[in-house]
N, CA, C and O atoms as a printed pandas DataFrame, in Angstrom:
     atom_number atom_name residue_name chain_id  residue_number  x_coord  y_coord  z_coord
0              1         N          UNK        A               1  -12.158   75.289  -65.709
1              2        CA          UNK        A               1  -11.273   74.549  -64.833
2              3         C          UNK        A               1  -10.292   75.495  -64.153
3              4         O          UNK        A               1  -10.025   75.356  -62.959
4              5         N          UNK        A               2   -9.759   76.445  -64.890
5              6        CA          UNK        A               2   -8.810   77.399  -64.316
6              7         C          UNK        A               2   -9.483   78.229  -63.228
7              8         O          UNK        A               2   -8.858   78.620  -62.242
8              9         N          UNK        A               3  -10.747   78.480  -63.429
9             10        CA          UNK        A               3  -11.492   79.266  -62.428
10            11         C          UNK        A               3  -11.553   78.535  -61.091
11            12         O          UNK        A               3  -11.387   79.156  -60.041
12            13         N          UNK        A               4  -11.789   77.224  -61.116
13            14        CA          UNK        A               4  -11.850   76.431  -59.889
14            15         C          UNK        A               4  -10.494   76.381  -59.201
15            16         O          UNK        A               4  -10.420   76.457  -57.974
16            17         N          UNK        A               5   -9.427   76.257  -59.969
17            18        CA          UNK        A               5   -8.081   76.232  -59.392
18            19         C          UNK        A               5   -7.764   77.575  -58.748
19            20         O          UNK        A               5   -7.148   77.625  -57.684
20            21         N          UNK        A               6   -8.182   78.657  -59.387
21            22        CA          UNK        A               6   -7.962   79.998  -58.838
22            23         C          UNK        A               6   -8.684   80.153  -57.501
23            24         O          UNK        A               6   -8.133   80.716  -56.555
24            25         N          UNK        A               7   -9.904   79.658  -57.426
25            26        CA          UNK        A               7  -10.678   79.753  -56.196
26            27         C          UNK        A               7  -10.033   78.940  -55.076
27            28         O          UNK        A               7  -10.008   79.385  -53.928
28            29         N          UNK        A               8   -9.512   77.757  -55.392
29            30        CA          UNK        A               8   -8.867   76.915  -54.385
30            31         C          UNK        A               8   -7.651   77.591  -53.775
31            32         O          UNK        A               8   -7.354   77.387  -52.598
32            33         N          UNK        A               9   -6.950   78.388  -54.559
33            34        CA          UNK        A               9   -5.788   79.101  -54.058
34            35         C          UNK        A               9   -6.146   80.010  -52.890
35            36         O          UNK        A               9   -5.396   80.103  -51.918
36            37         N          UNK        A              10   -7.289   80.678  -52.985
37            38        CA          UNK        A              10   -7.684   81.638  -51.966
38            39         C          UNK        A              10   -8.516   81.028  -50.842
39            40         O          UNK        A              10   -8.708   81.663  -49.805
40            41         N          UNK        A              11   -9.008   79.811  -51.032
41            42        CA          UNK        A              11   -9.819   79.158  -50.004
42            43         C          UNK        A              11   -8.977   78.396  -48.992
43            44         O          UNK        A              11   -9.490   77.991  -47.949
44            45         N          UNK        A              12   -7.711   78.194  -49.274
45            46        CA          UNK        A              12   -6.870   77.429  -48.352
46            47         C          UNK        A              12   -6.511   78.282  -47.147
47            48         O          UNK        A              12   -6.339   79.495  -47.271
48            49         N          UNK        A              13   -6.398   77.660  -45.986
49            50        CA          UNK        A              13   -6.031   78.434  -44.799
50            51         C          UNK        A              13   -4.607   78.958  -44.916
51            52         O          UNK        A              13   -3.778   78.390  -45.627
52            53         N          UNK        A              14   -4.339   80.038  -44.215
53            54        CA          UNK        A              14   -3.002   80.628  -44.283
54            55         C          UNK        A              14   -1.995   79.770  -43.530
55            56         O          UNK        A              14   -2.372   78.932  -42.711
56            57         N          UNK        A              15   -0.723   79.982  -43.809
57            58        CA          UNK        A              15    0.342   79.261  -43.109
58            59         C          UNK        A              15    0.405   79.724  -41.667
59            60         O          UNK        A              15    0.326   80.919  -41.386
60            61         N          UNK        A              16    0.548   78.770  -40.749
61            62        CA          UNK        A              16    0.598   79.117  -39.330
62            63         C          UNK        A              16    2.022   79.310  -38.829
63            64         O          UNK        A              16    2.224   79.574  -37.644
64            65         N          UNK        A              17    3.017   79.182  -39.711
65            66        CA          UNK        A              17    4.391   79.323  -39.246
66            67         C          UNK        A              17    4.716   80.779  -38.904
67            68         O          UNK        A              17    5.732   81.050  -38.264
68            69         N          UNK        A              18    3.871   81.709  -39.318
69            70        CA          UNK        A              18    4.123   83.115  -39.042
70            71         C          UNK        A              18    2.935   83.689  -38.270
71            72         O          UNK        A              18    1.999   84.223  -38.865
72            73         N          UNK        A              19    2.981   83.576  -36.957
73            74        CA          UNK        A              19    1.904   84.091  -36.122
74            75         C          UNK        A              19    2.099   85.582  -35.898
75            76         O          UNK        A              19    3.209   86.046  -35.636
76            77         N          UNK        A              20    1.011   86.319  -36.005
77            78        CA          UNK        A              20    1.076   87.742  -35.704
78            79         C          UNK        A              20    0.954   87.925  -34.197
79            80         O          UNK        A              20    0.101   87.293  -33.574
80            81         N          UNK        A              21    1.773   88.762  -33.605
81            82        CA          UNK        A              21    1.698   88.948  -32.156
82            83         C          UNK        A              21    0.439   89.710  -31.758
83            84         O          UNK        A              21   -0.112   90.482  -32.543
84            85         N          UNK        A              22    0.004   89.484  -30.550
85            86        CA          UNK        A              22   -1.159   90.168  -29.992
86            87         C          UNK        A              22   -0.792   91.633  -29.784
87            88         O          UNK        A              22    0.317   91.937  -29.346
88            89         N          UNK        A              23   -1.710   92.536  -30.093
89            90        CA          UNK        A              23   -1.436   93.950  -29.865
90            91         C          UNK        A              23   -1.686   94.285  -28.393
91            92         O          UNK        A              23   -2.429   93.584  -27.706
92            93         N          UNK        A              24   -1.072   95.339  -27.928
93            94        CA          UNK        A              24   -1.259   95.771  -26.545
94            95         C          UNK        A              24   -2.727   96.125  -26.288
95            96         O          UNK        A              24   -3.264   95.828  -25.221
96            97         N          UNK        A              25   -3.366   96.754  -27.262
97            98        CA          UNK        A              25   -4.780   97.126  -27.139
98            99         C          UNK        A              25   -5.661   95.875  -27.007
99           100         O          UNK        A              25   -6.577   95.845  -26.184
100          101         N          UNK        A              26   -5.386   94.849  -27.814
101          102        CA          UNK        A              26   -6.126   93.584  -27.727
102          103         C          UNK        A              26   -5.974   92.971  -26.343
103          104         O          UNK        A              26   -6.950   92.557  -25.718
104          105         N          UNK        A              27   -4.736   92.921  -25.879
105          106        CA          UNK        A              27   -4.456   92.306  -24.581
106          107         C          UNK        A              27   -5.177   93.043  -23.459
107          108         O          UNK        A              27   -5.764   92.412  -22.579
108          109         N          UNK        A              28   -5.138   94.364  -23.483
109          110        CA          UNK        A              28   -5.817   95.148  -22.440
110          111         C          UNK        A              28   -7.323   94.926  -22.479
111          112         O          UNK        A              28   -7.958   94.792  -21.433
112          113         N          UNK        A              29   -7.902   94.885  -23.683
113          114        CA          UNK        A              29   -9.338   94.665  -23.818
114          115         C          UNK        A              29   -9.716   93.268  -23.314
115          116         O          UNK        A              29  -10.704   93.114  -22.597
116          117         N          UNK        A              30   -8.942   92.265  -23.683
117          118        CA          UNK        A              30   -9.207   90.891  -23.251
118          119         C          UNK        A              30   -9.079   90.766  -21.733
119          120         O          UNK        A              30   -9.880   90.078  -21.100
120          121         N          UNK        A              31   -8.084   91.420  -21.148
121          122        CA          UNK        A              31   -7.924   91.375  -19.693
122          123         C          UNK        A              31   -9.105   92.034  -18.984
123          124         O          UNK        A              31   -9.558   91.559  -17.943
124          125         N          UNK        A              32   -9.597   93.129  -19.556
125          126        CA          UNK        A              32  -10.772   93.805  -18.976
126          127         C          UNK        A              32  -12.006   92.892  -19.046
127          128         O          UNK        A              32  -12.763   92.802  -18.079
128          129         N          UNK        A              33  -12.207   92.225  -20.171
129          130        CA          UNK        A              33  -13.328   91.278  -20.310
130          131         C          UNK        A              33  -13.186   90.148  -19.297
131          132         O          UNK        A              33  -14.152   89.779  -18.630
132          133         N          UNK        A              34  -11.982   89.603  -19.187
133          134        CA          UNK        A              34  -11.739   88.486  -18.263
134          135         C          UNK        A              34  -12.039   88.892  -16.824
135          136         O          UNK        A              34  -12.631   88.116  -16.074
136          137         N          UNK        A              35  -11.635   90.101  -16.430
137          138        CA          UNK        A              35  -11.933   90.577  -15.069
138          139         C          UNK        A              35  -13.433   90.738  -14.854
139          140         O          UNK        A              35  -13.968   90.313  -13.830
140          141         N          UNK        A              36  -14.112   91.357  -15.828
141          142        CA          UNK        A              36  -15.554   91.596  -15.700
142          143         C          UNK        A              36  -16.342   90.298  -15.611
143          144         O          UNK        A              36  -17.324   90.213  -14.873
144          145         N          UNK        A              37  -15.917   89.291  -16.359
145          146        CA          UNK        A              37  -16.647   88.023  -16.388
146          147         C          UNK        A              37  -16.071   86.980  -15.442
147          148         O          UNK        A              37  -16.592   85.868  -15.352
148          149         N          UNK        A              38  -15.012   87.325  -14.744
149          150        CA          UNK        A              38  -14.341   86.411  -13.813
150          151         C          UNK        A              38  -13.951   85.097  -14.498
151          152         O          UNK        A              38  -14.228   84.007  -13.998
152          153         N          UNK        A              39  -13.304   85.236  -15.649
153          154        CA          UNK        A              39  -12.795   84.070  -16.380
154          155         C          UNK        A              39  -11.295   84.234  -16.587
155          156         O          UNK        A              39  -10.770   85.347  -16.547
156          157         N          UNK        A              40  -10.618   83.123  -16.806
157          158        CA          UNK        A              40   -9.181   83.163  -17.049
158          159         C          UNK        A              40   -8.904   83.434  -18.515
159          160         O          UNK        A              40   -9.631   82.974  -19.396
160          161         N          UNK        A              41   -7.857   84.177  -18.759
161          162        CA          UNK        A              41   -7.386   84.436  -20.110
162          163         C          UNK        A              41   -6.287   83.421  -20.395
163          164         O          UNK        A              41   -5.190   83.542  -19.850
164          165         N          UNK        A              42   -6.553   82.418  -21.239
165          166        CA          UNK        A              42   -5.576   81.348  -21.466
166          167         C          UNK        A              42   -4.237   81.869  -21.984
167          168         O          UNK        A              42   -4.193   82.786  -22.804
168          169         N          UNK        A              43   -3.160   81.281  -21.502
169          170        CA          UNK        A              43   -1.816   81.700  -21.908
170          171         C          UNK        A              43   -1.578   81.495  -23.402
171          172         O          UNK        A              43   -0.914   82.311  -24.040
172          173         N          UNK        A              44   -2.120   80.407  -23.965
173          174        CA          UNK        A              44   -1.832   80.086  -25.362
174          175         C          UNK        A              44   -2.397   81.115  -26.345
175          176         O          UNK        A              44   -1.895   81.224  -27.463
176          177         N          UNK        A              45   -3.418   81.866  -25.961
177          178        CA          UNK        A              45   -3.954   82.871  -26.892
178          179         C          UNK        A              45   -3.242   84.205  -26.780
179          180         O          UNK        A              45   -3.481   85.105  -27.585
180          181         N          UNK        A              46   -2.376   84.344  -25.798
181          182        CA          UNK        A              46   -1.657   85.615  -25.599
182          183         C          UNK        A              46   -0.552   85.843  -26.631
183          184         O          UNK        A              46    0.052   86.915  -26.660
184          185         N          UNK        A              47   -0.283   84.847  -27.477
185          186        CA          UNK        A              47    0.789   84.961  -28.463
186          187         C          UNK        A              47    0.285   84.983  -29.906
187          188         O          UNK        A              47    1.074   85.222  -30.820
188          189         N          UNK        A              48   -0.994   84.744  -30.131
189          190        CA          UNK        A              48   -1.544   84.647  -31.482
190          191         C          UNK        A              48   -2.698   85.639  -31.637
191          192         O          UNK        A              48   -3.722   85.530  -30.963
192          193         N          UNK        A              49   -2.513   86.605  -32.534
193          194        CA          UNK        A              49   -3.520   87.657  -32.728
194          195         C          UNK        A              49   -4.875   87.078  -33.148
195          196         O          UNK        A              49   -5.917   87.549  -32.692
196          197         N          UNK        A              50   -4.865   86.066  -34.009
197          198        CA          UNK        A              50   -6.141   85.476  -34.453
198          199         C          UNK        A              50   -6.849   84.760  -33.304
199          200         O          UNK        A              50   -8.063   84.883  -33.144
200          201         N          UNK        A              51   -6.093   84.018  -32.513
201          202        CA          UNK        A              51   -6.685   83.313  -31.371
202          203         C          UNK        A              51   -7.242   84.318  -30.363
203          204         O          UNK        A              51   -8.313   84.108  -29.793
204          205         N          UNK        A              52   -6.508   85.410  -30.148
205          206        CA          UNK        A              52   -6.971   86.436  -29.219
206          207         C          UNK        A              52   -8.257   87.069  -29.737
207          208         O          UNK        A              52   -9.186   87.293  -28.962
208          209         N          UNK        A              53   -8.325   87.358  -31.021
209          210        CA          UNK        A              53   -9.536   87.939  -31.612
210          211         C          UNK        A              53  -10.731   87.005  -31.445
211          212         O          UNK        A              53  -11.835   87.450  -31.129
212          213         N          UNK        A              54  -10.509   85.720  -31.657
213          214        CA          UNK        A              54  -11.592   84.740  -31.504
214          215         C          UNK        A              54  -12.064   84.691  -30.046
215          216         O          UNK        A              54  -13.265   84.627  -29.784
216          217         N          UNK        A              55  -11.118   84.720  -29.101
217          218        CA          UNK        A              55  -11.485   84.694  -27.675
218          219         C          UNK        A              55  -12.281   85.937  -27.310
219          220         O          UNK        A              55  -13.291   85.847  -26.611
220          221         N          UNK        A              56  -11.833   87.093  -27.778
221          222        CA          UNK        A              56  -12.550   88.345  -27.502
222          223         C          UNK        A              56  -13.953   88.284  -28.079
223          224         O          UNK        A              56  -14.918   88.655  -27.411
224          225         N          UNK        A              57  -14.072   87.823  -29.300
225          226        CA          UNK        A              57  -15.389   87.745  -29.949
226          227         C          UNK        A              57  -16.340   86.841  -29.167
227          228         O          UNK        A              57  -17.532   87.131  -29.066
228          229         N          UNK        A              58  -15.822   85.761  -28.623
229          230        CA          UNK        A              58  -16.638   84.823  -27.856
230          231         C          UNK        A              58  -17.050   85.394  -26.499
231          232         O          UNK        A              58  -18.159   85.138  -26.030
232          233         N          UNK        A              59  -16.165   86.163  -25.870
233          234        CA          UNK        A              59  -16.402   86.596  -24.495
234          235         C          UNK        A              59  -16.824   88.049  -24.310
235          236         O          UNK        A              59  -17.196   88.439  -23.203
236          237         N          UNK        A              60  -16.776   88.859  -25.366
237          238        CA          UNK        A              60  -17.078   90.280  -25.191
238          239         C          UNK        A              60  -18.552   90.477  -24.827
239          240         O          UNK        A              60  -19.391   89.632  -25.140
240          241         N          UNK        A              61  -18.863   91.607  -24.157
241          242        CA          UNK        A              61  -20.252   91.868  -23.786
242          243         C          UNK        A              61  -21.144   91.924  -25.027
243          244         O          UNK        A              61  -20.759   92.451  -26.071
244          245         N          UNK        A              62  -22.319   91.378  -24.885
245          246        CA          UNK        A              62  -23.268   91.373  -26.008
246          247         C          UNK        A              62  -23.779   92.788  -26.249
247          248         O          UNK        A              62  -23.793   93.628  -25.349
248          249         N          UNK        A              63  -24.195   93.026  -27.484
249          250        CA          UNK        A              63  -24.767   94.321  -27.845
250          251         C          UNK        A              63  -26.084   94.104  -28.578
251          252         O          UNK        A              63  -26.275   93.107  -29.274
252          253         N          UNK        A              64  -26.969   95.050  -28.407
253          254        CA          UNK        A              64  -28.250   95.028  -29.105
254          255         C          UNK        A              64  -28.018   95.418  -30.564
255          256         O          UNK        A              64  -26.955   95.949  -30.884
256          257         N          UNK        A              65  -28.981   95.172  -31.460
257          258        CA          UNK        A              65  -28.807   95.527  -32.871
258          259         C          UNK        A              65  -28.476   97.006  -33.093
259          260         O          UNK        A              65  -27.803   97.341  -34.067
260          261         N          UNK        A              66  -28.932   97.885  -32.216
261          262        CA          UNK        A              66  -28.648   99.315  -32.382
262          263         C          UNK        A              66  -27.277   99.699  -31.838
263          264         O          UNK        A              66  -26.909  100.872  -31.881
264          265         N          UNK        A              67  -26.508   98.725  -31.322
265          266        CA          UNK        A              67  -25.169   98.995  -30.827
266          267         C          UNK        A              67  -25.085   99.214  -29.328
267          268         O          UNK        A              67  -23.986   99.282  -28.778
268          269         N          UNK        A              68  -26.214   99.326  -28.660
269          270        CA          UNK        A              68  -26.210   99.528  -27.208
270          271         C          UNK        A              68  -25.882   98.215  -26.508
271          272         O          UNK        A              68  -26.174   97.137  -27.026
272          273         N          UNK        A              69  -25.283   98.309  -25.345
273          274        CA          UNK        A              69  -24.978   97.096  -24.582
274          275         C          UNK        A              69  -26.266   96.481  -24.060
275          276         O          UNK        A              69  -27.203   97.182  -23.678
276          277         N          UNK        A              70  -26.290   95.158  -24.054
277          278        CA          UNK        A              70  -27.438   94.433  -23.535
278          279         C          UNK        A              70  -27.270   94.342  -22.022
279          280         O          UNK        A              70  -26.238   93.883  -21.533
280          281         N          UNK        A              71  -28.269   94.773  -21.299
281          282        CA          UNK        A              71  -28.187   94.807  -19.842
282          283         C          UNK        A              71  -28.972   93.654  -19.247
283          284         O          UNK        A              71  -29.919   93.150  -19.851
284          285         N          UNK        A              72  -28.567   93.243  -18.057
285          286        CA          UNK        A              72  -29.299   92.212  -17.343
286          287         C          UNK        A              72  -30.336   92.845  -16.409
287          288         O          UNK        A              72  -31.044   92.138  -15.693
288          289         N          UNK        A              73  -30.420   94.153  -16.420
289          290        CA          UNK        A              73  -31.388   94.843  -15.579
290          291         C          UNK        A              73  -32.782   94.680  -16.169
291          292         O          UNK        A              73  -32.927   94.535  -17.383
292          293         N          UNK        A              74  -33.818   94.701  -15.317
293          294        CA          UNK        A              74  -35.185   94.576  -15.834
294          295         C          UNK        A              74  -35.560   95.771  -16.707
295          296         O          UNK        A              74  -35.045   96.875  -16.530
296          297         N          UNK        A              75  -36.455   95.530  -17.642
297          298        CA          UNK        A              75  -36.905   96.613  -18.519
298          299         C          UNK        A              75  -37.816   97.553  -17.746
299          300         O          UNK        A              75  -38.329   97.200  -16.684
300          301         N          UNK        A              76  -38.011   98.731  -18.274
301          302        CA          UNK        A              76  -38.894   99.694  -17.610
302          303         C          UNK        A              76  -40.324   99.150  -17.540
303          304         O          UNK        A              76  -41.051   99.435  -16.588
304          305         N          UNK        A              77  -40.724   98.373  -18.539
305          306        CA          UNK        A              77  -42.068   97.773  -18.511
306          307         C          UNK        A              77  -42.185   96.743  -17.396
307          308         O          UNK        A              77  -43.211   96.669  -16.719
308          309         N          UNK        A              78  -41.125   95.941  -17.202
309          310        CA          UNK        A              78  -41.127   94.970  -16.096
310          311         C          UNK        A              78  -41.249   95.684  -14.758
311          312         O          UNK        A              78  -42.042   95.288  -13.904
312          313         N          UNK        A              79  -40.459   96.739  -14.580
313          314        CA          UNK        A              79  -40.468   97.474  -13.310
314          315         C          UNK        A              79  -41.844   98.080  -13.067
315          316         O          UNK        A              79  -42.378   97.983  -11.962
316          317         N          UNK        A              80  -42.417   98.699  -14.081
317          318        CA          UNK        A              80  -43.738   99.318  -13.924
318          319         C          UNK        A              80  -44.791   98.267  -13.568
319          320         O          UNK        A              80  -45.633   98.496  -12.701
320          321         N          UNK        A              81  -44.738   97.116  -14.242
321          322        CA          UNK        A              81  -45.709   96.049  -13.970
322          323         C          UNK        A              81  -45.538   95.514  -12.554
323          324         O          UNK        A              81  -46.519   95.297  -11.843
324          325         N          UNK        A              82  -44.288   95.301  -12.149
325          326        CA          UNK        A              82  -44.021   94.798  -10.791
326          327         C          UNK        A              82  -44.499   95.792   -9.742
327          328         O          UNK        A              82  -45.082   95.400   -8.731
328          329         N          UNK        A              83  -44.255   97.065   -9.978
329          330        CA          UNK        A              83  -44.701   98.080   -9.015
330          331         C          UNK        A              83  -46.226   98.157   -8.949
331          332         O          UNK        A              83  -46.787   98.388   -7.878
332          333         N          UNK        A              84  -46.889   97.968  -10.066
333          334        CA          UNK        A              84  -48.355   97.938  -10.076
334          335         C          UNK        A              84  -48.861   96.741   -9.254
335          336         O          UNK        A              84  -49.784   96.887   -8.452
336          337         N          UNK        A              85  -48.263   95.569   -9.451
337          338        CA          UNK        A              85  -48.632   94.381   -8.666
338          339         C          UNK        A              85  -48.373   94.629   -7.186
339          340         O          UNK        A              85  -49.203   94.283   -6.345
340          341         N          UNK        A              86  -47.235   95.223   -6.863
341          342        CA          UNK        A              86  -46.882   95.487   -5.464
342          343         C          UNK        A              86  -47.890   96.418   -4.808
343          344         O          UNK        A              86  -48.262   96.204   -3.655
344          345         N          UNK        A              87  -48.338   97.445   -5.519
345          346        CA          UNK        A              87  -49.355   98.358   -4.957
346          347         C          UNK        A              87  -50.661   97.622   -4.690
347          348         O          UNK        A              87  -51.270   97.791   -3.634
348          349         N          UNK        A              88  -51.089   96.806   -5.647
349          350        CA          UNK        A              88  -52.346   96.060   -5.496
350          351         C          UNK        A              88  -52.257   95.088   -4.325
351          352         O          UNK        A              88  -53.199   94.962   -3.542
352          353         N          UNK        A              89  -51.135   94.408   -4.211
353          354        CA          UNK        A              89  -50.957   93.397   -3.158
354          355         C          UNK        A              89  -50.425   93.991   -1.860
355          356         O          UNK        A              89  -50.274   93.275   -0.870
356          357         N          UNK        A              90  -50.141   95.290   -1.852
357          358        CA          UNK        A              90  -49.621   95.992   -0.659
358          359         C          UNK        A              90  -48.362   95.333   -0.113
359          360         O          UNK        A              90  -48.270   94.994    1.067
360          361         N          UNK        A              91  -47.421   95.169   -0.988
361          362        CA          UNK        A              91  -46.105   94.632   -0.590
362          363         C          UNK        A              91  -45.027   95.304   -1.428
363          364         O          UNK        A              91  -45.324   95.953   -2.431
364          365         N          UNK        A              92  -43.795   95.149   -1.018
365          366        CA          UNK        A              92  -42.671   95.758   -1.727
366          367         C          UNK        A              92  -42.042   94.754   -2.688
367          368         O          UNK        A              92  -42.047   93.547   -2.450
368          369         N          UNK        A              93  -41.508   95.285   -3.767
369          370        CA          UNK        A              93  -40.700   94.473   -4.680
370          371         C          UNK        A              93  -39.300   94.413   -4.063
371          372         O          UNK        A              93  -38.723   95.460   -3.773
372          373         N          UNK        A              94  -38.741   93.223   -3.858
373          374        CA          UNK        A              94  -37.395   93.125   -3.272
374          375         C          UNK        A              94  -36.360   93.897   -4.097
375          376         O          UNK        A              94  -36.400   93.878   -5.327
376          377         N          UNK        A              95  -35.445   94.568   -3.419
377          378        CA          UNK        A              95  -34.446   95.404   -4.096
378          379         C          UNK        A              95  -33.591   94.629   -5.089
379          380         O          UNK        A              95  -33.220   95.170   -6.131
380          381         N          UNK        A              96  -33.271   93.367   -4.785
381          382        CA          UNK        A              96  -32.432   92.600   -5.710
382          383         C          UNK        A              96  -33.119   92.375   -7.058
383          384         O          UNK        A              96  -32.445   92.152   -8.064
384          385         N          UNK        A              97  -34.445   92.431   -7.086
385          386        CA          UNK        A              97  -35.171   92.266   -8.346
386          387         C          UNK        A              97  -34.908   93.424   -9.310
387          388         O          UNK        A              97  -35.027   93.257  -10.524
388          389         N          UNK        A              98  -34.553   94.591   -8.779
389          390        CA          UNK        A              98  -34.277   95.738   -9.624
390          391         C          UNK        A              98  -32.901   95.657  -10.282
391          392         O          UNK        A              98  -32.568   96.484  -11.131
392          393         N          UNK        A              99  -32.097   94.656   -9.892
393          394        CA          UNK        A              99  -30.764   94.486  -10.462
394          395         C          UNK        A              99  -30.680   93.305  -11.423
395          396         O          UNK        A              99  -29.670   93.147  -12.109
396          397         N          UNK        A             100  -31.723   92.467  -11.488
397          398        CA          UNK        A             100  -31.645   91.264  -12.314
398          399         C          UNK        A             100  -32.977   90.995  -13.003
399          400         O          UNK        A             100  -34.008   90.838  -12.350
400          401         N          UNK        A             101  -32.940   90.946  -14.320
401          402        CA          UNK        A             101  -34.137   90.727  -15.137
402          403         C          UNK        A             101  -34.830   89.400  -14.809
403          404         O          UNK        A             101  -36.058   89.337  -14.743
404          405         N          UNK        A             102  -34.042   88.347  -14.606
405          406        CA          UNK        A             102  -34.612   87.033  -14.301
406          407         C          UNK        A             102  -35.318   87.004  -12.956
407          408         O          UNK        A             102  -36.397   86.426  -12.827
408          409         N          UNK        A             103  -34.707   87.628  -11.952
409          410        CA          UNK        A             103  -35.340   87.672  -10.628
410          411         C          UNK        A             103  -36.630   88.469  -10.667
411          412         O          UNK        A             103  -37.617   88.095  -10.034
412          413         N          UNK        A             104  -36.623   89.577  -11.414
413          414        CA          UNK        A             104  -37.842   90.391  -11.532
414          415         C          UNK        A             104  -38.941   89.576  -12.196
415          416         O          UNK        A             104  -40.097   89.634  -11.778
416          417         N          UNK        A             105  -38.590   88.826  -13.217
417          418        CA          UNK        A             105  -39.561   87.989  -13.908
418          419         C          UNK        A             105  -40.148   86.934  -12.963
419          420         O          UNK        A             105  -41.356   86.694  -12.964
420          421         N          UNK        A             106  -39.287   86.312  -12.163
421          422        CA          UNK        A             106  -39.768   85.315  -11.196
422          423         C          UNK        A             106  -40.682   85.954  -10.162
423          424         O          UNK        A             106  -41.707   85.371   -9.809
424          425         N          UNK        A             107  -40.332   87.143   -9.668
425          426        CA          UNK        A             107  -41.164   87.820   -8.674
426          427         C          UNK        A             107  -42.534   88.150   -9.280
427          428         O          UNK        A             107  -43.565   87.950   -8.638
428          429         N          UNK        A             108  -42.540   88.647  -10.493
429          430        CA          UNK        A             108  -43.811   88.968  -11.174
430          431         C          UNK        A             108  -44.654   87.710  -11.318
431          432         O          UNK        A             108  -45.843   87.720  -10.998
432          433         N          UNK        A             109  -44.043   86.611  -11.804
433          434        CA          UNK        A             109  -44.792   85.362  -11.991
434          435         C          UNK        A             109  -45.357   84.841  -10.682
435          436         O          UNK        A             109  -46.460   84.294  -10.661
436          437         N          UNK        A             110  -44.628   84.999   -9.602
437          438        CA          UNK        A             110  -45.074   84.501   -8.302
438          439         C          UNK        A             110  -46.083   85.394   -7.614
439          440         O          UNK        A             110  -46.691   84.980   -6.626
440          441         N          UNK        A             111  -46.283   86.617   -8.110
441          442        CA          UNK        A             111  -47.173   87.552   -7.421
442          443         C          UNK        A             111  -48.318   88.066   -8.283
443          444         O          UNK        A             111  -49.024   88.986   -7.872
444          445         N          UNK        A             112  -48.517   87.506   -9.446
445          446        CA          UNK        A             112  -49.624   87.951  -10.314
446          447         C          UNK        A             112  -50.957   87.673   -9.660
447          448         O          UNK        A             112  -52.002   87.976  -10.235
């Protein structure tokens, strides 16, 4: 029974009467994310370190399992396949397809 009471002590949420202020580094990082994604940084999270951390975690750029940033650019295999199709069909791959994985996929599907 004492073991369960001990566990309950540590499972309760912390008191919110003492909010930790946002660090300057957190604020700068969040502002950079907001600019890159063209989203607003809510005023209410600018005063609570935990809220700011949660917002950053939700909005930060995704990363691959190896730690590299996930890009929206087409893969080298997509580009090679599209260029092979373009040579066979004697047409060019539109330049915008080289900047967006989804557009490249649509172009490939439409020209197979």
